[in-house]
N, C-alpha and C positions, 0 to 999 in steps of 0.2 A: 504494500500500500504506500502510495506517495503522499507527502505532506499536503500537496495541493488538493487531494481528495477530501480533506477535512475542512476546507475553507467555508463551505456552506453550513457545516454541522452546528456550530455554536448558535448562529442566528436562528436556524430552523428549530433547534431544540428549545430556545427561548420562546419563540412564537408558539410552539406546541404546548409548552408548559403554561403559558399565559392563556391559551385557548382552553385547556383543561381546567385551569383555575377559574376562568371566567364562567364556564358552563357549570362548574360545581358550586361556586360561591357567589358569583355575580360579577358584572362588568366593573364595578368599583374596585373589587379585589384584584382584577386583572390590571387595572390602571395603577393601583398601589404596587403590585408586583413589578410592573414595568418600570416604575419610578425607582424602586429599590435596585433593580438590575442596572439601570442607567447610572445611579449614584455609585454603585460598586465599580463599574467600568471606569468612570471618571476618577474615582479615588485611586484605582490601580494605575491609571495613566500618570496621575500626579505623584504617587508614591514611588514608583520605579523610575519613571522619567526617561527611560531609554527611547531614542527616536524610533528605532525599528519596532519595538514592542508597542509603543504608543500608536504608531500608524496602523498596526494590525488590530489593536483593540478598538481604535476609532472606526476602522473599516467595518468591523463586526457590529459596532454600535449603530452605524449608519444603516446597515442591513436590518438590524433589529427595529430601528425606528420606522423604516419603510414597511416592515411587516406589521408593526403595531398600527400604523396608519390605516392598513387594510383590515386588520383583525378587529379593532375596537368597534367600528361601525357594524360588522357582522355579529359581534357579541351583543351589541345593543339591540339589534333587530331580533335576535333569538330571545333575549331576555324580555323584550316588549311583547313578543308573541306568546311566550309562556305566561307572562304576567296577565295578559288579557284572559287566557283560559283559566288561570287560578282565581282571578277576580270573579269570573262567571261562576266558578265552583263555590266561592264564598257567598255569593249573592243568590245562589240557587236558580240561576237563569237557564232558560232553554236556549240552546245554541243550534245554529244551522251552519254547516261548513262542509268542505270537501276534504277527503283524506285519501292517500294512496296506501294500499295494504302492503305490508312487508312480508306477509306469509299467508298461506291458505287458512281461512277461518276454520276453527275446529272446537270441539268441546274440551275444555281443560280437564286434565286428569290429575294434576298436581297443583300445589300452591295452597294459599289460605282458603278458608271456607267461603268467603265472599266471592272468590274467583272461580268457584266450581259451578257447574251447570251452565246452561245457555251456550252461546257461541262467542268466541273471542278471537282476536288477531292483533298483532302489532301493526302499527301504521305510522305515517307521518302526514302532517297537515299539508295541504296544498296552499302555497302562497297566494293570497288574493282576498276577495271580500268574504266576510263572515258576519252572521247576524247573532248578536248577543242580546237575548231578550227582544226588546223593541229597537235596539240600536244597530245601525249598520256600521261595521268597522272593517279594518283591513289587517290581515295577518301579514306582517312584514317579512316573516321567515318561516321555514318549514321546521316544525318541532315534532319529536316522537311522542306517541301516546298509545294507549291500549283501547281498542274498540270492543265493546261488549254488547250483546243483546240477549235478554233473558227468555228467549222463546217467542212464540207467537209469529205474527207476520214479519216483524223486524228480524227475528232470529232466522226465519227461512230465507229472507232476502239477503241477510249477511252470509248465511251458509252458501248461497249461490254465487257469491263473489269469489275471486281468485287472487292469488299472489300477484301484485302489480296492478290490480284493478283500482280505478278511481271511483269512489263512492260518495254520494251526497248523504249526509247523516243529519238527522234532527234528534236531539236528545239533551241530556244533562251531563255536566262535567263533575268529576270528583278528583281532587288533588290529594294524594296520600304519600307523604314522604318523598316528594320529588317525582312520583309517578302520576301522570295525568291519565285518568280513565274516562272515556267517553261512553256513557250508557245510552245506547241508541233506542229511540222509540220508532223512528222511521228510517229506512235505508233504501237507497236507490242507486243502482249501478249506473255510472255515467258511461254511455256508449262511446267507444273509440273506433273511428273508422279509418279508412285509408291504409297506408303502409304500416303505420304503427299498430293499428288494430290487427292487421294480418300477422304481424310479427308476434304480438301477444298471443293470438290464437295458436300459432305454430309452437310457441314456447310451452304453452300449457298442454298441447297435444303430446309433445315429447315427454313431459313430466308424467302425464297419465299413462303413456305407453310404458314408461319405466316402472311405474307402480304395478302395472299388469304383468310385466316381465319378472317381477320379484314376488308376486302374490303367492307363489307356491312355496316360498322359503319360510322358515321360522320367523316370527315378527321382528325379533331383535336383530337377527342377521340381515333380514331384508332391509330394515330401516338403516342399519349401519352401511350397507352397500350403497344405498341411495344417498345417505348423508355424505359419504366420502366422495361421491361423484357429482351430485347436484345440490347438496345441502338439504334435501328433503328427508327429514327424520320422522315423519309421521309413522306411528306404530311402535317407536322405541319406548320401552317401558321406563317409567321413572326410576325404578331400581337400577337398571343397567346404566342409565344416564348418570345417576349419582355415583355408581361404582367407577365409571370411567373418569368422572371429575376427580374423585379422590385419588385415582391412580395416575393422574397427571396427563391424561390423553383425551380430555374433553374436546380438544380442537379437532378430533377426528369425526365428531358428530355434526360438524358444520364445515363447509368448504373454507379453505384458508389460502394464504399466499403460496403454500406448498403445492396446492392444486394447479395454480398457474404455471409454476415451474415444471410440474409433471406434464401438463398439456404441451408446453413449448418443447420440452425434451422429447415427448412422444412423436412430435412432428419433425423436429430437426434431425433426430437420430436416423430414422429410416431414409429421409431424403438425402442425408449425407452419404449413407451407404449406397444409395442409388446413383450417386454422382450428380445430383441436381446442383446447379450453380448457386453461389452464396446468396445473391439478391433474391432469387426466386424462393430459396429456402426461408429466408427471413420474412418475405412477404406472406408466404403461406403460414408460417408460424404466427405472424401478427393477426392474420385472418382467423386462425384457429383460436387464438387468445380472445379476440373480440367476440367470436361466436360463443365461447364458453362463458364470458362475462354476461352476455345476453341471456344465456340459458339459466345461469345461477340467479341473477337478479341483484338487488341492492345489498350485497353482503359487504360490510365495511372492510374486512380483511382482504377480500378479493379486489375491491376497488383500490385499496392501498397497493396491492401487489401489481395490478394491471397498470396503475399510474407509474409505478417504479419501472416496470418492464418496458413500457412504451419507449422512453428515451434510450434505453439500452439496446433495444432492437433497431431503433432508428440509427443509432451510432454504428452498429454493425452493418446495417444496410449501406451506410456511407463509407464503410471501410475503416472506421476508427474504433478504438476500444474506449468505452465510457466507464467511469468509476461507479460501481454499485453503491458505494457509500454516498457519493455525491447525488446519485439518482434517488436514494432513500431520503436524503436531506431535502431535496427539491420536492419530493412527494409529500413529506410531512409538512413542509412550509405551505405548499399550495392548499392542501386540505384544511390546514389550520386557519388560513385567512379567508378561504372561500366558503367553507362549510365547517365551522367549529363544532357543530352538533355531531357530525360524523367523526371528526378528529378526536373528540373527547369520548366516543363510544368505547365500550369494553372491547369489542372485537378489533377495532382499529388499534387501541392501546396495546393489546396483547400481541397482535401481528407485528406492529412496528417495533416494539421492544424486543421481541424474539429475533427479528431480522437484524436489528442493530447489534444485538449481543453476538449473534453468529458472525457478522461481518467484522466487528471490531475486536471482540474478545476471544473468539475461538482460536485464531492463529497463535497469539502469544501464549494462551493457556496450553495448546497442544505442544508448543515448543517447551514449555515448562514441564509438562508431563513426561515428554521424551527425555528431557535433561535429567529430571529427578530419578528416572528409571535407569540412568546410565546408558541410554541408547537401546535398552532391551525392548522398549515399546517404540515402534517405528512412528514416523510422522503421520501416516494414514491412520493407523490404529489409534494414535493419540487424538486425532481429529474426530474419530468416531466417538470417543469419550467426551471430548470437549464440547462438541456442538450441542447435544441435548442438555449438558450440564449448564452451559452459560445461558441457553434459551430458558431453561426452567428457573434459574436464579433471577434472570431479568424479569420474568413474569410473576414471580412469587409475591412481591408487594401488592400487585393488583389482585392476585388470586386470594390473598388474605382478606381483602375487602369483601370479596364474594362469600367466603367461608373461612372462619378463623382456625384453620388447621392445615397441616402440611403432612406429606408422606415421604419417608426416606426412600421409597421405592419408585418415585416418579421418574427419575433419570434411568434406572435399569429397565423399567417398563418401556420407556420410549426407545431405548436401544434395542430391546427385543422385538417390539412391534414395528420398528422402522422398516426392516426388510419385507414385512408383510403388507404394509400400507401401500407402498408404491405399486407393486404388481396388482393388488386388488383394485386400486383406483383406476389404473389403466384398463384392466379387464372390464371393470364396470362401465367405463366410458365406451369401450368397444361394444359392449352388450347394448348400450343405448343406441349407438349408430347402426349396428347390424340389425337390431330389432325393428328399425324403421322399414327395412326391406324384407327381413325374414324373422318374424317373431319367435318361432321355436328356437332358432339359433341364438337369438338374444336371451331367451330364458335359460338356455344351456350355459352361456357365458356368465350370466348372473349367478347361476349355481356355483360355477367355478370361483367367482369373486367372493361368494358367501363363505367358501372354505377359509379364505384369509380372514374374513370378518369374524368367523367363529373362533379362530385362534386368537384374534385380538381380544375378544370378549373373555375368552378363557384365561389369558394372561392377566387381564384387568381384575377378574374375579379372584384369581389366585393371589395376586399382590394385595388385594383388599382384605384378604383373610389373614395376612401375615402381621406379626407385631410391628409396630411403628408405622402402620398405614394411616393412622389418624392421630397425629400428635397435635394436641391443642396448643394454640398460641393466642396472645392477647388480640382481641378484635379491635377494629377501627384504627385510629391514628397510632396508638401505642404499638400495635402489631406491625403496621406498615413501617413505622420508623425503626422498630427493632430489626425487621427484615433488611431494611436498607443498611443499617449499621453493621449487621452480620456480613452482608455482601461486600461492603467497603473493607471490613476487616479481613475477609478472605482474599480480596484483591491485593491488599497491602502485604499480607502474609506471603502470597505467591511471589509478588514482586521483590520482596526482601528475604526470600527463602534462604539465601546463602549467608545471611548475617546471623552470628551466634545468638545475639540478644533476641532476635525474632524467634529463633527456635525455642529458647527458654520461655518466651511469652506465649507461644502456641501451646507448649506443654502445660503451662500454668492454667491457661484457659480451658484446655481439655480436662484437667483435673477438677476444676471448679464446676464445669458443666456435667461431667459424668459421675462424679463422686456421689451426689445425692441419690441418683437413681441406683447406683451400685450398692449404696448403703442399705437399701430396702431388702437386699438379698442376703445381708450378713446375718449370722445366727443371733437370735434375740431381738431382731428388729420387727416390731409388730405394729399394726395399724392402731389408731386410737381406740380405746376400749369403750365402746358404746353399743347399744342394741337398737335404740330407736332415736331418731332425731326429727323434730318438727321444725323445718326451716322457716325463719322469719322472712317471707318474701312478699309481704304486703297482703292485700286482700286476695288470697288464693291459697292453694294447697301445694305443699312439697314435703312429703314424708319419706324419710329414709329408714330402711330396715337392714340390719346387718347380722350375719350368721356368726359362727364361731370357727375356731381352727386357726392354723398358721397363716392361711391365705383366705380370710373370710369373704363370703359372697356379700354383695350389696344390692338391694332392691330400692328403686325410687318409685314412689307412688305419686304421680302428677308432678308438674314442673313449675307451678306458680305462673304468674302473669309476666314476669320480667326475667329475661335471660341473665342480666347482670346480677340480679339479686340471687338467683339460683347458683350462678358460678361462684359468687362470694361464699355462699354456704358450703358448697362442695369443697372449695379451697380450704375453708376454715376447718372442716372435718376431715381433710386429707383423703377425700374420695377420688381416687384416680381411675377407678374402673366400675362400670355398672353391668351387672349380670342380667338384670331384668328391669324393664320399665313398664309400669302399669299406668295407663292413661284412663282414669275412671270414666270420663265422658268429655266430649269435645267442646268445652267452654273455655274462653280465653284465660280465665283465672286458674285453670287447671292444665292447660297445654301451651300457654303463651311463652313459656320459657324454654321450649324445645331447642331453640337456636344455641343454647349453652351446651348442648350435648354433642360436642365435636371431639375429634382426636380419639384418645383412648377412652373417653367417656361416652362414646357411642355405645348404646346397650347391646348386649348379645341377642336379646329378643324383646318383644314388646307385646303386651296385652291391651286390647281395647274392648269397649262395650259392643254388643252385637248390632247396634243401629248402623245403617249404611253411612250416615253422616259422620260417624266416628273416624272414618278413614280420611277425613278432610285435614286432620292434623296428626301426623305420625312422623317418626324419624325415617327418612328415606333410606332404602337399602337394608333395612333390618327386618327379619322375619316377623310377621304380624299374626297374632291369634285373636280371633273374636271370642273372648272368654265368656262363659256362662256358668251357671251353678254346677259345681263339681270340678271345674277346671282346677288343676293342682300343680304345684311345683315344690320340690323338696331338695334341700341341700343341707350340709352339715350345720346344725344349729339354727336352721330357719326353714319353716314349712309354710306354704301359702295354699289357701283354698278359697275359691270364689263362692260366696253365699248367695249372691243375687247379681244379675237377674237370670232366671231360667231361660229367657229368650227375649228377643226384641219385642215380640208381640206382648209379652207380659208387662214390659216397661210401658208400652203404649197404652195398654188397658189400664194400668195404674194411673197414668197421667190423665186418662179420660175421666177417671172417677174423682179427680182432685176438685175440691171446692175451695181450697186455699192454694198454697204452693206458689211458686214463682216462675218456674221455667218449663214445666211440662215434661215431655217424653225424654229429653236428653238428661235432665236431672234424675228422672226415675230409672234411667238405664245405668246410672252410676254403678261401677263394680264395687260391691261390698265385700271386703276381704277379711278372712280369718287367718291371722298370722300367729304361728307358734314359735316362740323365741327361747332358745336354750332349754333348760329342764326345770321342772318343779313349780310351775305356776298353777293356773286355774285347772281344777280337776286332775292335777298331776301330770298334765301333758305339756308342760312348759308354760312360761308366761304367755298369756293369750291376749292378743290385741285384735280388736274388731274395728275396721275403718269403714265408715258409712258414706264416704263421698259426699254427694249433694242430694241424697235421697229425700224425697218429699214424703208427707205423712202417709199417703196411700201405699206407696212402695214399702215404707217402714213397717206398716201394718201387715203387709204381705210377708215381709221377712220375719216379723214376730210370729206369724202363724206357722212358720217353719220350725219354731222352737229352737233358736240358735244357741241357747244355754248361756252360762255365765262367762264373762270376760274380765280380765284384770284391768285392761286399759281399753278405752273407747275413743276413737277419733270422731268427735261430734259431727253430725251431719250439717252441711251447708253453713259452715262458719258460725254455728250457734244461732241460726235464725229462729224465729218463733214457731216455725212449722216443724214440730217434732211429735212423734208418737210415744206417749209416756209408757205404754205397755211394753214397747221394745226395750226402752232403757231400764224398766223394772226387771225384765228378764236378764238383760246383760249385767246389771248390778255391778258396775265397774268401781274399782278403788280409785282410779285416776281417769280424768276426762281431759283430752287434748282438744283445744279450740284453736284452729288455724285461722287467723283473722288479721286484717290490717288496721293500723292505728287510725282513729278518727274517721273510719269509713262512713260513707254516706248512706249505708243500709241500716245502720243502728245495730250491727252485729257485734258481739253476741247480745241477745235480748235478756232483759231481767227475768222474763218468764222462763227461758231455758236455763239460765244460771241457777234460778231457784229450784227448778226441777232436779238439776244435777246435785245441788247441795242437799236437797231433801232426800236423795237416794244415798247420801253419805260419801259422795265422790269428791276427792280433791280436784281442783281445776287448774290446769296450766294453759296459759294463753300466750300466743306469739306476739300479740300487740303490746302486752304488758311485760312479758318475761323475755322477749326476743326468741332466738333459736333455742328450743327446749331439747335437751339431751337427756336420755335415760341410760344410765351406766349399765354395762353388761352384767356387772356383779350384783346390781340391785335396780332392775328396771322400774320399780315403783318409787324411786327417789329422784325425781327430776331436778335438773339444774340448768341454769341459763349460761350460754356461751356467746351471746351476741345481743346487740340492741334490737328492740322491736321496730317493726316497720308499719 
C-alpha cells in the first residue's frame, strides 16, 4: 500500500463519523463534533508547527470542511423529516404519505408482543408532500420506518405489495425508541409503468422463481441458500437466525459486499480462461454487478460494495490500477454526504468497517503472525487467520450495541464456513439463472447449494453449544468503549511485541483477566450460599432458586421489567449460569428483563405458560416447553413441579369467571410452581416454596380445589394485590410470604387487605420494596435477609 492511498481516508472517516453522530444524536451534535475536530487540527498545526505537516493537516481540514458543507444540510433534512413524523406521533395525527418497501411484507414471527400479528415490512418514506392531520407539509428527506397493518382490508392490501413497491399509506404514527412505526389503516399500491415497472416485475418474477426452486428443501437450508444469493431469508427460523448471530456469521443471512466480489470473480475468472480481452471482461463484469444490485435491491452493504467496485472496474477498464483503500474512502464520503441515513445504517457500518479492517489491518497482522511463528506459518496461511480476525474485531463494537455478548468462536467459525460460502453462493446464483430456462435443473443446483448451507448451519449450531459462545459484556456505551479499548490494546501489543516491557504487560493483563475465572475451579471455591432470592427489580417478579452441591443449579422465575435491574441482581448474587428459566406469563413486569440474559446467562431451557401469546417473549434459540400441571424438573437439591394451569383452556375458563381481577387469561395462565429446596422442610420433603405468579382469584380457587397442601414459603400472587383467594392461603399456611413489588407503585400494591390476610395466617412478610433483594440462606431458608436496596 502506498502512502498516497490514504490521502482521502482521514476526511472520509471524519465525514462518516459526523454522519453517524448526526443521525444518532442530532445535527447539533454533528456540528459540535465538527467544531471539536477542527479545533484539534488547528491546535496540532500550531503545536508542531512543521511546514510539511501543517500543509497536510490543513489539506485534510479543507476536505473535511467541504464534506461538512454537504453533510450538514443532508442531516438537517433527515432530522426535519423524522421530527415531522415524531410530532405527528405525539399529537396522534392521521398521516397520509408514500413509502417505498424495503422487503416483502410478511407476518412477524419474532420480536415484542406489539409487533406480532398482522403484516409488516421495513420501508423508507418517499421525499415529497405528506398530509399530517389537516396540514399539508413536505418531507425533505427519505427516512426509515416500519409499516404495519393489523389485518382487514389494509392488511390484505399491504400483503399484496412487494419489495421495492411504492405504496400510499393512510394511518397513524408511533415513535418508540428511535423506531418510527406507521400503523396503516388504508394502503394503496402506486402503479409503476414503463421500463421501471417492467424491471420491477422481472425482478420479482426471478425472486419467486427462486423460492419455487428451493421449496423442496428444509426451510432453514432453503432460506439460507436464498439469503446468500438474493438476500431473501423468508422461512428462516428465529432460532437459526439467532444461533448464526451468536456464532458471528449473521452476515450470511443477508447479501453483503462479499457477494459483489463473488459475482465479479465468477464472471472475470471464466472469461479470463476463455481469453476474452480485458475491456470486454471488465464491461461484462460491470454489467453482471449492476444486474445483481438490481436483483438484490436496496441493501446498504451491497450499495457500499457496488459504489466501491465501480471506480475500481473503471480504472481497470482504462488500464490503470486504482487503490481499494482510496475507493473505500470515496465510497464512505459520498454516502455520508448524500445519504447519511444509509451511511449510518447497521448494514453499511458493518460492511464498511469489515472492509476497512481487511484492507488496512490484515496485511500487517499477517506479517506479525508469520514473524511470531518464526516463519513456520506462511504469508497465505497467516492471511487466512488475519482476515476474519480483524473483520470480527472491527465489527465487535457495533455488534455489542445489537446484543451485549461476544463469542470466542466467531473467528474459527468464519474460517471454517468461509470455504463453504463461496461455492454455495455461486451455485445458488447459477441455480437462479439456469432455473429461468430449465426449472428442474435449477432445483437440482439449489439442492447442491443447500448441502453447503446445511454444513454452515451445523457449524453454527455446534459452536453455539460450546462454552464461551455467549460471554456477556456491558451493554450500551460502556460495552462499546470497552471493546474499542481492548482493540486498541491488542493493536499496541502486536505493534510493540518485541519490547520486553510489553511482554510483561501482556502477561500481567492475562493474569488479571483469567485468574478470577480460574479461581472458581480451585478446591473450596463455592458459589454464595443461598437457596432463594427475590430480586428487587421494581414492580415485577424475578425469583431465583438454587440447588445444592459443588456446582449448584440455578433457576430464574421471571425476569422483572428492567434488564439493568435484573443484571445488577445477578451480578450481586454471582449468578453466572442459568439452568432453567420459567416465564410464568407474558406480561412486561415478568418478561421485560429478558435482554439481560446474554452470554453464559442464556438459560439451558425455558418454560412458558401454554397460551399461544406466551411465545411472544422468550429467549431466542433456547428450547421452549409449554408447561402444564405435572411438568417437573429435578436436580441435586432442587425439584420443581408445575401446579397450575392444567391447560390453556383452563386458564381461559378461569378468566371468564372473574368478577374482579385485573388482566384476565394471561394472569390466570401464570405457572404456579412447587419448589422443593434441600431437605427437611414442609412434610419432610425439603423446604417447600409455592410461587403463584399473577394468578387471579378464580384460578387461585381452582388451585385450592386441587388441595396443594402446606408450604413453608409462598411467593404472593400479583405483587400483593387485593385479588386473593383466602382459602388457598389457608391451605398453604406459609411461615414466610414473599411480596415482589416496586416502591411507591401506582397500583397500591401490596394492599392492606392482603397484608392483613397474611398476618392473620401467622406468616412473616418480606417485601422487595421495603427490604430490597431478599435472600434466604441455604442453611436456614426461613431466615430472610436483605442484600440490596429496594426499588
